[in-house]
TORKOL-4160 file (C-alpha; in steps of 0.2 Angstrom, whole numbers, padded with zeros to 4 digits, m for minus):
384
<pt num="1" X="0467" Y="m0260" Z="m0259"/>
<pt num="2" X="0486" Y="m0256" Z="m0257"/>
<pt num="3" X="0498" Y="m0257" Z="m0272"/>
<pt num="4" X="0513" Y="m0262" Z="m0261"/>
<pt num="5" X="0529" Y="m0261" Z="m0270"/>
<pt num="6" X="0547" Y="m0257" Z="m0269"/>
<pt num="7" X="0544" Y="m0238" Z="m0266"/>
<pt num="8" X="0535" Y="m0242" Z="m0250"/>
<pt num="9" X="0549" Y="m0255" Z="m0245"/>
<pt num="10" X="0563" Y="m0243" Z="m0248"/>
<pt num="11" X="0554" Y="m0229" Z="m0239"/>
<pt num="12" X="0552" Y="m0240" Z="m0224"/>
<pt num="13" X="0570" Y="m0244" Z="m0224"/>
<pt num="14" X="0575" Y="m0226" Z="m0225"/>
<pt num="15" X="0564" Y="m0222" Z="m0211"/>
<pt num="16" X="0570" Y="m0236" Z="m0200"/>
<pt num="17" X="0588" Y="m0231" Z="m0203"/>
<pt num="18" X="0585" Y="m0213" Z="m0199"/>
<pt num="19" X="0576" Y="m0218" Z="m0183"/>
<pt num="20" X="0590" Y="m0229" Z="m0177"/>
<pt num="21" X="0604" Y="m0217" Z="m0183"/>
<pt num="22" X="0600" Y="m0206" Z="m0168"/>
<pt num="23" X="0608" Y="m0220" Z="m0156"/>
<pt num="24" X="0625" Y="m0216" Z="m0149"/>
<pt num="25" X="0639" Y="m0225" Z="m0141"/>
<pt num="26" X="0657" Y="m0230" Z="m0141"/>
<pt num="27" X="0663" Y="m0246" Z="m0150"/>
<pt num="28" X="0677" Y="m0254" Z="m0159"/>
<pt num="29" X="0683" Y="m0270" Z="m0168"/>
<pt num="30" X="0695" Y="m0282" Z="m0162"/>
<pt num="31" X="0710" Y="m0281" Z="m0173"/>
<pt num="32" X="0715" Y="m0299" Z="m0169"/>
<pt num="33" X="0729" Y="m0296" Z="m0157"/>
<pt num="34" X="0717" Y="m0291" Z="m0143"/>
<pt num="35" X="0718" Y="m0272" Z="m0147"/>
<pt num="36" X="0702" Y="m0263" Z="m0151"/>
<pt num="37" X="0703" Y="m0253" Z="m0167"/>
<pt num="38" X="0694" Y="m0236" Z="m0167"/>
<pt num="39" X="0679" Y="m0236" Z="m0179"/>
<pt num="40" X="0677" Y="m0223" Z="m0193"/>
<pt num="41" X="0660" Y="m0213" Z="m0192"/>
<pt num="42" X="0651" Y="m0225" Z="m0204"/>
<pt num="43" X="0656" Y="m0241" Z="m0194"/>
<pt num="44" X="0652" Y="m0232" Z="m0178"/>
<pt num="45" X="0635" Y="m0228" Z="m0183"/>
<pt num="46" X="0632" Y="m0246" Z="m0189"/>
<pt num="47" X="0639" Y="m0252" Z="m0172"/>
<pt num="48" X="0627" Y="m0241" Z="m0162"/>
<pt num="49" X="0612" Y="m0249" Z="m0172"/>
<pt num="50" X="0619" Y="m0266" Z="m0169"/>
<pt num="51" X="0620" Y="m0263" Z="m0150"/>
<pt num="52" X="0602" Y="m0256" Z="m0150"/>
<pt num="53" X="0594" Y="m0270" Z="m0159"/>
<pt num="54" X="0603" Y="m0284" Z="m0150"/>
<pt num="55" X="0593" Y="m0281" Z="m0134"/>
<pt num="56" X="0578" Y="m0292" Z="m0129"/>
<pt num="57" X="0560" Y="m0286" Z="m0127"/>
<pt num="58" X="0552" Y="m0290" Z="m0110"/>
<pt num="59" X="0535" Y="m0282" Z="m0110"/>
<pt num="60" X="0519" Y="m0285" Z="m0120"/>
<pt num="61" X="0511" Y="m0269" Z="m0126"/>
<pt num="62" X="0494" Y="m0271" Z="m0134"/>
<pt num="63" X="0494" Y="m0266" Z="m0152"/>
<pt num="64" X="0477" Y="m0258" Z="m0151"/>
<pt num="65" X="0461" Y="m0257" Z="m0141"/>
<pt num="66" X="0452" Y="m0272" Z="m0133"/>
<pt num="67" X="0438" Y="m0281" Z="m0143"/>
<pt num="68" X="0427" Y="m0296" Z="m0142"/>
<pt num="69" X="0435" Y="m0309" Z="m0153"/>
<pt num="70" X="0422" Y="m0322" Z="m0148"/>
<pt num="71" X="0411" Y="m0314" Z="m0162"/>
<pt num="72" X="0422" Y="m0323" Z="m0175"/>
<pt num="73" X="0420" Y="m0340" Z="m0168"/>
<pt num="74" X="0415" Y="m0353" Z="m0181"/>
<pt num="75" X="0423" Y="m0344" Z="m0195"/>
<pt num="76" X="0437" Y="m0350" Z="m0207"/>
<pt num="77" X="0452" Y="m0340" Z="m0212"/>
<pt num="78" X="0463" Y="m0345" Z="m0227"/>
<pt num="79" X="0482" Y="m0344" Z="m0224"/>
<pt num="80" X="0491" Y="m0342" Z="m0241"/>
<pt num="81" X="0510" Y="m0341" Z="m0240"/>
<pt num="82" X="0520" Y="m0337" Z="m0255"/>
<pt num="83" X="0528" Y="m0354" Z="m0254"/>
<pt num="84" X="0529" Y="m0368" Z="m0241"/>
<pt num="85" X="0546" Y="m0372" Z="m0247"/>
<pt num="86" X="0552" Y="m0359" Z="m0235"/>
<pt num="87" X="0551" Y="m0367" Z="m0218"/>
<pt num="88" X="0548" Y="m0351" Z="m0209"/>
<pt num="89" X="0532" Y="m0348" Z="m0218"/>
<pt num="90" X="0526" Y="m0366" Z="m0214"/>
<pt num="91" X="0530" Y="m0363" Z="m0196"/>
<pt num="92" X="0521" Y="m0346" Z="m0196"/>
<pt num="93" X="0506" Y="m0355" Z="m0203"/>
<pt num="94" X="0506" Y="m0367" Z="m0188"/>
<pt num="95" X="0507" Y="m0353" Z="m0176"/>
<pt num="96" X="0493" Y="m0343" Z="m0184"/>
<pt num="97" X="0482" Y="m0358" Z="m0184"/>
<pt num="98" X="0486" Y="m0360" Z="m0165"/>
<pt num="99" X="0482" Y="m0342" Z="m0162"/>
<pt num="100" X="0465" Y="m0342" Z="m0171"/>
<pt num="101" X="0460" Y="m0358" Z="m0164"/>
<pt num="102" X="0461" Y="m0350" Z="m0147"/>
<pt num="103" X="0446" Y="m0339" Z="m0154"/>
<pt num="104" X="0438" Y="m0355" Z="m0161"/>
<pt num="105" X="0442" Y="m0350" Z="m0179"/>
<pt num="106" X="0448" Y="m0363" Z="m0191"/>
<pt num="107" X="0462" Y="m0361" Z="m0203"/>
<pt num="108" X="0464" Y="m0368" Z="m0221"/>
<pt num="109" X="0481" Y="m0368" Z="m0228"/>
<pt num="110" X="0484" Y="m0365" Z="m0247"/>
<pt num="111" X="0501" Y="m0365" Z="m0254"/>
<pt num="112" X="0504" Y="m0351" Z="m0268"/>
<pt num="113" X="0520" Y="m0360" Z="m0273"/>
<pt num="114" X="0529" Y="m0344" Z="m0278"/>
<pt num="115" X="0517" Y="m0343" Z="m0293"/>
<pt num="116" X="0504" Y="m0330" Z="m0296"/>
<pt num="117" X="0492" Y="m0342" Z="m0304"/>
<pt num="118" X="0493" Y="m0353" Z="m0289"/>
<pt num="119" X="0490" Y="m0338" Z="m0278"/>
<pt num="120" X="0475" Y="m0334" Z="m0288"/>
<pt num="121" X="0468" Y="m0351" Z="m0287"/>
<pt num="122" X="0470" Y="m0351" Z="m0268"/>
<pt num="123" X="0461" Y="m0334" Z="m0267"/>
<pt num="124" X="0447" Y="m0341" Z="m0278"/>
<pt num="125" X="0445" Y="m0355" Z="m0266"/>
<pt num="126" X="0443" Y="m0343" Z="m0251"/>
<pt num="127" X="0430" Y="m0333" Z="m0261"/>
<pt num="128" X="0420" Y="m0349" Z="m0265"/>
<pt num="129" X="0421" Y="m0354" Z="m0247"/>
<pt num="130" X="0415" Y="m0337" Z="m0241"/>
<pt num="131" X="0429" Y="m0337" Z="m0230"/>
<pt num="132" X="0429" Y="m0326" Z="m0214"/>
<pt num="133" X="0446" Y="m0319" Z="m0219"/>
<pt num="134" X="0462" Y="m0321" Z="m0230"/>
<pt num="135" X="0480" Y="m0320" Z="m0224"/>
<pt num="136" X="0493" Y="m0319" Z="m0238"/>
<pt num="137" X="0511" Y="m0320" Z="m0234"/>
<pt num="138" X="0525" Y="m0312" Z="m0243"/>
<pt num="139" X="0514" Y="m0308" Z="m0258"/>
<pt num="140" X="0511" Y="m0289" Z="m0262"/>
<pt num="141" X="0497" Y="m0283" Z="m0273"/>
<pt num="142" X="0508" Y="m0284" Z="m0288"/>
<pt num="143" X="0511" Y="m0302" Z="m0286"/>
<pt num="144" X="0493" Y="m0306" Z="m0291"/>
<pt num="145" X="0483" Y="m0290" Z="m0294"/>
<pt num="146" X="0467" Y="m0298" Z="m0302"/>
<pt num="147" X="0465" Y="m0311" Z="m0288"/>
<pt num="148" X="0467" Y="m0297" Z="m0275"/>
<pt num="149" X="0454" Y="m0286" Z="m0284"/>
<pt num="150" X="0442" Y="m0301" Z="m0284"/>
<pt num="151" X="0445" Y="m0303" Z="m0265"/>
<pt num="152" X="0441" Y="m0285" Z="m0262"/>
<pt num="153" X="0425" Y="m0286" Z="m0273"/>
<pt num="154" X="0420" Y="m0301" Z="m0262"/>
<pt num="155" X="0421" Y="m0291" Z="m0247"/>
<pt num="156" X="0432" Y="m0303" Z="m0238"/>
<pt num="157" X="0445" Y="m0295" Z="m0226"/>
<pt num="158" X="0463" Y="m0297" Z="m0231"/>
<pt num="159" X="0479" Y="m0297" Z="m0220"/>
<pt num="160" X="0495" Y="m0293" Z="m0230"/>
<pt num="161" X="0508" Y="m0302" Z="m0220"/>
<pt num="162" X="0527" Y="m0300" Z="m0222"/>
<pt num="163" X="0526" Y="m0287" Z="m0236"/>
<pt num="164" X="0525" Y="m0269" Z="m0227"/>
<pt num="165" X="0519" Y="m0263" Z="m0210"/>
<pt num="166" X="0506" Y="m0251" Z="m0217"/>
<pt num="167" X="0497" Y="m0246" Z="m0233"/>
<pt num="168" X="0481" Y="m0239" Z="m0241"/>
<pt num="169" X="0464" Y="m0246" Z="m0240"/>
<pt num="170" X="0449" Y="m0247" Z="m0228"/>
<pt num="171" X="0456" Y="m0254" Z="m0211"/>
<pt num="172" X="0439" Y="m0263" Z="m0210"/>
<pt num="173" X="0445" Y="m0273" Z="m0225"/>
<pt num="174" X="0464" Y="m0273" Z="m0227"/>
<pt num="175" X="0477" Y="m0275" Z="m0214"/>
<pt num="176" X="0496" Y="m0275" Z="m0215"/>
<pt num="177" X="0507" Y="m0285" Z="m0202"/>
<pt num="178" X="0526" Y="m0286" Z="m0205"/>
<pt num="179" X="0541" Y="m0290" Z="m0195"/>
<pt num="180" X="0550" Y="m0277" Z="m0204"/>
<pt num="181" X="0560" Y="m0288" Z="m0216"/>
<pt num="182" X="0569" Y="m0273" Z="m0223"/>
<pt num="183" X="0575" Y="m0268" Z="m0206"/>
<pt num="184" X="0581" Y="m0285" Z="m0202"/>
<pt num="185" X="0591" Y="m0286" Z="m0218"/>
<pt num="186" X="0598" Y="m0269" Z="m0214"/>
<pt num="187" X="0603" Y="m0274" Z="m0196"/>
<pt num="188" X="0613" Y="m0289" Z="m0203"/>
<pt num="189" X="0622" Y="m0277" Z="m0215"/>
<pt num="190" X="0625" Y="m0265" Z="m0201"/>
<pt num="191" X="0634" Y="m0279" Z="m0192"/>
<pt num="192" X="0645" Y="m0282" Z="m0207"/>
<pt num="193" X="0649" Y="m0263" Z="m0209"/>
<pt num="194" X="0654" Y="m0262" Z="m0191"/>
<pt num="195" X="0664" Y="m0278" Z="m0191"/>
<pt num="196" X="0674" Y="m0272" Z="m0206"/>
<pt num="197" X="0676" Y="m0254" Z="m0201"/>
<pt num="198" X="0665" Y="m0249" Z="m0216"/>
<pt num="199" X="0677" Y="m0258" Z="m0229"/>
<pt num="200" X="0669" Y="m0275" Z="m0232"/>
<pt num="201" X="0670" Y="m0285" Z="m0248"/>
<pt num="202" X="0653" Y="m0294" Z="m0248"/>
<pt num="203" X="0645" Y="m0308" Z="m0258"/>
<pt num="204" X="0626" Y="m0304" Z="m0256"/>
<pt num="205" X="0613" Y="m0317" Z="m0260"/>
<pt num="206" X="0597" Y="m0310" Z="m0266"/>
<pt num="207" X="0581" Y="m0321" Z="m0266"/>
<pt num="208" X="0570" Y="m0317" Z="m0281"/>
<pt num="209" X="0554" Y="m0328" Z="m0277"/>
<pt num="210" X="0542" Y="m0313" Z="m0276"/>
<pt num="211" X="0542" Y="m0294" Z="m0278"/>
<pt num="212" X="0542" Y="m0293" Z="m0259"/>
<pt num="213" X="0558" Y="m0304" Z="m0257"/>
<pt num="214" X="0566" Y="m0293" Z="m0271"/>
<pt num="215" X="0561" Y="m0277" Z="m0263"/>
<pt num="216" X="0567" Y="m0282" Z="m0246"/>
<pt num="217" X="0584" Y="m0287" Z="m0253"/>
<pt num="218" X="0586" Y="m0271" Z="m0263"/>
<pt num="219" X="0581" Y="m0259" Z="m0249"/>
<pt num="220" X="0587" Y="m0268" Z="m0233"/>
<pt num="221" X="0602" Y="m0277" Z="m0239"/>
<pt num="222" X="0609" Y="m0269" Z="m0255"/>
<pt num="223" X="0602" Y="m0252" Z="m0251"/>
<pt num="224" X="0611" Y="m0252" Z="m0234"/>
<pt num="225" X="0628" Y="m0256" Z="m0241"/>
<pt num="226" X="0626" Y="m0243" Z="m0255"/>
<pt num="227" X="0620" Y="m0229" Z="m0243"/>
<pt num="228" X="0629" Y="m0232" Z="m0227"/>
<pt num="229" X="0646" Y="m0240" Z="m0233"/>
<pt num="230" X="0653" Y="m0231" Z="m0248"/>
<pt num="231" X="0670" Y="m0240" Z="m0246"/>
<pt num="232" X="0661" Y="m0257" Z="m0246"/>
<pt num="233" X="0661" Y="m0268" Z="m0262"/>
<pt num="234" X="0646" Y="m0279" Z="m0265"/>
<pt num="235" X="0645" Y="m0293" Z="m0278"/>
<pt num="236" X="0627" Y="m0301" Z="m0280"/>
<pt num="237" X="0620" Y="m0318" Z="m0284"/>
<pt num="238" X="0602" Y="m0318" Z="m0288"/>
<pt num="239" X="0593" Y="m0335" Z="m0285"/>
<pt num="240" X="0576" Y="m0341" Z="m0280"/>
<pt num="241" X="0573" Y="m0355" Z="m0267"/>
<pt num="242" X="0569" Y="m0368" Z="m0280"/>
<pt num="243" X="0587" Y="m0366" Z="m0286"/>
<pt num="244" X="0596" Y="m0368" Z="m0270"/>
<pt num="245" X="0605" Y="m0383" Z="m0277"/>
<pt num="246" X="0615" Y="m0372" Z="m0289"/>
<pt num="247" X="0620" Y="m0361" Z="m0274"/>
<pt num="248" X="0635" Y="m0371" Z="m0268"/>
<pt num="249" X="0644" Y="m0369" Z="m0285"/>
<pt num="250" X="0639" Y="m0351" Z="m0287"/>
<pt num="251" X="0646" Y="m0347" Z="m0270"/>
<pt num="252" X="0662" Y="m0357" Z="m0272"/>
<pt num="253" X="0665" Y="m0349" Z="m0289"/>
<pt num="254" X="0663" Y="m0332" Z="m0283"/>
<pt num="255" X="0674" Y="m0334" Z="m0268"/>
<pt num="256" X="0688" Y="m0343" Z="m0279"/>
<pt num="257" X="0687" Y="m0329" Z="m0292"/>
<pt num="258" X="0688" Y="m0315" Z="m0279"/>
<pt num="259" X="0699" Y="m0319" Z="m0264"/>
<pt num="260" X="0695" Y="m0302" Z="m0256"/>
<pt num="261" X="0678" Y="m0307" Z="m0252"/>
<pt num="262" X="0677" Y="m0309" Z="m0233"/>
<pt num="263" X="0658" Y="m0309" Z="m0230"/>
<pt num="264" X="0643" Y="m0318" Z="m0237"/>
<pt num="265" X="0626" Y="m0310" Z="m0234"/>
<pt num="266" X="0613" Y="m0323" Z="m0236"/>
<pt num="267" X="0595" Y="m0316" Z="m0236"/>
<pt num="268" X="0587" Y="m0331" Z="m0228"/>
<pt num="269" X="0593" Y="m0345" Z="m0216"/>
<pt num="270" X="0585" Y="m0358" Z="m0228"/>
<pt num="271" X="0600" Y="m0355" Z="m0240"/>
<pt num="272" X="0614" Y="m0357" Z="m0227"/>
<pt num="273" X="0617" Y="m0376" Z="m0229"/>
<pt num="274" X="0620" Y="m0372" Z="m0248"/>
<pt num="275" X="0631" Y="m0357" Z="m0243"/>
<pt num="276" X="0641" Y="m0368" Z="m0231"/>
<pt num="277" X="0644" Y="m0381" Z="m0245"/>
<pt num="278" X="0650" Y="m0367" Z="m0257"/>
<pt num="279" X="0662" Y="m0360" Z="m0244"/>
<pt num="280" X="0669" Y="m0378" Z="m0240"/>
<pt num="281" X="0671" Y="m0381" Z="m0259"/>
<pt num="282" X="0681" Y="m0365" Z="m0261"/>
<pt num="283" X="0693" Y="m0370" Z="m0248"/>
<pt num="284" X="0691" Y="m0353" Z="m0239"/>
<pt num="285" X="0690" Y="m0354" Z="m0220"/>
<pt num="286" X="0690" Y="m0335" Z="m0217"/>
<pt num="287" X="0673" Y="m0331" Z="m0223"/>
<pt num="288" X="0660" Y="m0323" Z="m0211"/>
<pt num="289" X="0642" Y="m0326" Z="m0215"/>
<pt num="290" X="0627" Y="m0316" Z="m0209"/>
<pt num="291" X="0609" Y="m0320" Z="m0212"/>
<pt num="292" X="0591" Y="m0319" Z="m0206"/>
<pt num="293" X="0577" Y="m0330" Z="m0199"/>
<pt num="294" X="0584" Y="m0336" Z="m0183"/>
<pt num="295" X="0584" Y="m0354" Z="m0186"/>
<pt num="296" X="0590" Y="m0365" Z="m0171"/>
<pt num="297" X="0604" Y="m0372" Z="m0181"/>
<pt num="298" X="0610" Y="m0355" Z="m0186"/>
<pt num="299" X="0611" Y="m0348" Z="m0168"/>
<pt num="300" X="0620" Y="m0364" Z="m0163"/>
<pt num="301" X="0632" Y="m0361" Z="m0177"/>
<pt num="302" X="0635" Y="m0344" Z="m0170"/>
<pt num="303" X="0638" Y="m0350" Z="m0153"/>
<pt num="304" X="0650" Y="m0364" Z="m0159"/>
<pt num="305" X="0660" Y="m0351" Z="m0169"/>
<pt num="306" X="0657" Y="m0357" Z="m0186"/>
<pt num="307" X="0655" Y="m0346" Z="m0201"/>
<pt num="308" X="0639" Y="m0339" Z="m0197"/>
<pt num="309" X="0642" Y="m0323" Z="m0186"/>
<pt num="310" X="0626" Y="m0313" Z="m0185"/>
<pt num="311" X="0608" Y="m0317" Z="m0189"/>
<pt num="312" X="0593" Y="m0305" Z="m0188"/>
<pt num="313" X="0576" Y="m0312" Z="m0185"/>
<pt num="314" X="0559" Y="m0309" Z="m0178"/>
<pt num="315" X="0549" Y="m0319" Z="m0166"/>
<pt num="316" X="0538" Y="m0327" Z="m0179"/>
<pt num="317" X="0528" Y="m0336" Z="m0166"/>
<pt num="318" X="0523" Y="m0319" Z="m0159"/>
<pt num="319" X="0521" Y="m0312" Z="m0176"/>
<pt num="320" X="0507" Y="m0325" Z="m0179"/>
<pt num="321" X="0497" Y="m0318" Z="m0165"/>
<pt num="322" X="0498" Y="m0300" Z="m0172"/>
<pt num="323" X="0492" Y="m0307" Z="m0189"/>
<pt num="324" X="0478" Y="m0316" Z="m0180"/>
<pt num="325" X="0474" Y="m0300" Z="m0170"/>
<pt num="326" X="0472" Y="m0291" Z="m0187"/>
<pt num="327" X="0461" Y="m0304" Z="m0195"/>
<pt num="328" X="0450" Y="m0306" Z="m0179"/>
<pt num="329" X="0448" Y="m0287" Z="m0178"/>
<pt num="330" X="0441" Y="m0286" Z="m0196"/>
<pt num="331" X="0431" Y="m0302" Z="m0194"/>
<pt num="332" X="0422" Y="m0294" Z="m0179"/>
<pt num="333" X="0419" Y="m0277" Z="m0188"/>
<pt num="334" X="0433" Y="m0268" Z="m0180"/>
<pt num="335" X="0446" Y="m0258" Z="m0189"/>
<pt num="336" X="0464" Y="m0266" Z="m0191"/>
<pt num="337" X="0478" Y="m0257" Z="m0182"/>
<pt num="338" X="0487" Y="m0245" Z="m0193"/>
<pt num="339" X="0506" Y="m0243" Z="m0195"/>
<pt num="340" X="0509" Y="m0258" Z="m0184"/>
<pt num="341" X="0526" Y="m0257" Z="m0176"/>
<pt num="342" X="0531" Y="m0276" Z="m0172"/>
<pt num="343" X="0542" Y="m0276" Z="m0157"/>
<pt num="344" X="0548" Y="m0294" Z="m0155"/>
<pt num="345" X="0564" Y="m0293" Z="m0166"/>
<pt num="346" X="0582" Y="m0295" Z="m0162"/>
<pt num="347" X="0600" Y="m0297" Z="m0170"/>
<pt num="348" X="0609" Y="m0312" Z="m0163"/>
<pt num="349" X="0628" Y="m0312" Z="m0162"/>
<pt num="350" X="0642" Y="m0320" Z="m0153"/>
<pt num="351" X="0638" Y="m0307" Z="m0139"/>
<pt num="352" X="0621" Y="m0313" Z="m0135"/>
<pt num="353" X="0618" Y="m0331" Z="m0140"/>
<pt num="354" X="0627" Y="m0338" Z="m0126"/>
<pt num="355" X="0613" Y="m0332" Z="m0114"/>
<pt num="356" X="0600" Y="m0341" Z="m0124"/>
<pt num="357" X="0592" Y="m0358" Z="m0122"/>
<pt num="358" X="0597" Y="m0365" Z="m0139"/>
<pt num="359" X="0586" Y="m0380" Z="m0139"/>
<pt num="360" X="0570" Y="m0385" Z="m0148"/>
<pt num="361" X="0561" Y="m0380" Z="m0132"/>
<pt num="362" X="0570" Y="m0364" Z="m0131"/>
<pt num="363" X="0566" Y="m0360" Z="m0149"/>
<pt num="364" X="0547" Y="m0364" Z="m0147"/>
<pt num="365" X="0546" Y="m0354" Z="m0131"/>
<pt num="366" X="0550" Y="m0337" Z="m0139"/>
<pt num="367" X="0562" Y="m0333" Z="m0125"/>
<pt num="368" X="0576" Y="m0329" Z="m0137"/>
<pt num="369" X="0567" Y="m0312" Z="m0140"/>
<pt num="370" X="0563" Y="m0308" Z="m0121"/>
<pt num="371" X="0551" Y="m0314" Z="m0108"/>
<pt num="372" X="0535" Y="m0304" Z="m0113"/>
<pt num="373" X="0519" Y="m0315" Z="m0111"/>
<pt num="374" X="0512" Y="m0310" Z="m0128"/>
<pt num="375" X="0500" Y="m0325" Z="m0129"/>
<pt num="376" X="0492" Y="m0320" Z="m0112"/>
<pt num="377" X="0492" Y="m0302" Z="m0117"/>
<pt num="378" X="0482" Y="m0306" Z="m0133"/>
<pt num="379" X="0469" Y="m0318" Z="m0125"/>
<pt num="380" X="0466" Y="m0304" Z="m0112"/>
<pt num="381" X="0465" Y="m0291" Z="m0126"/>
<pt num="382" X="0452" Y="m0302" Z="m0136"/>
<pt num="383" X="0441" Y="m0305" Z="m0120"/>
<pt num="384" X="0446" Y="m0324" Z="m0120"/>
């Protein structure tokens, strides 16, 4: 079973950055008087990445060969998120449930509550129930090693979701499905680098709920600024989601103490209301905020010209079907897809949100990321 940790996450970030660095183009920043300021090489490289990842995806490509998912009918899969306090993980569970129900597979949700002991209890329940499979979300091996070892011994297939896109282990027993959280954080950082002409003073907010969230922040957010913007200055606040009530005062204090801070990089959209309170309390109206998760309210803020200026997100509705695909493959004796490259991701900015249907219906449709019919594609792939 894979010992997924920061080394893998950092390697993923570096590989993604190298792949995207080959993009070329011309760009500039608006100096405020309508004139376009020429970007220095670091900012230009960041702007090229931003241009590439801001585009939609309009075609479904099967992640692997077709198989008969009906063979898994009647089974039960346990969905174990790191914490249901993060709305995205709750919504992802709903979408995973809908995808697996299409194959007549039930889903049992068990909240790990950002606690290794609770995660172990959930996994123990799945083993006792002789589950068809287990899906853990945002919890690498290091989070609950003994529990993961017991799951492996029980021979129950496991999907690591939202940790890393690939890893060790028998593909008949272990799968990895990730939206590329390191990449998403790096995309938002690249927007800041481009917008500031590679001279940003940033307040970065790092969420410490699990080794995964820490690794994503270190590699995708802080690592991008360190490696790609030598003239950027970054101050970091470390906090977990259960402490968001402290965030307004922490943000306000940081902005007041350091008037040169011009950007706030929040790791997840769930913390944005607290960040907004902190900015308001500081009396600063010149702060630009970037984040990730693609909440409807966040994209509406971007469109309205509020503090939030860029948000990197994956289509979690589509991601749920990729997670379901991995679980169904192993449940039917097929190997999971290795080195999965999840395609439905996008950086949202003032340049593209105006073209989106920013309603609850638009959010649910997945149209923000393109018009590919991934649900129909998977049903055909599964023989359903």
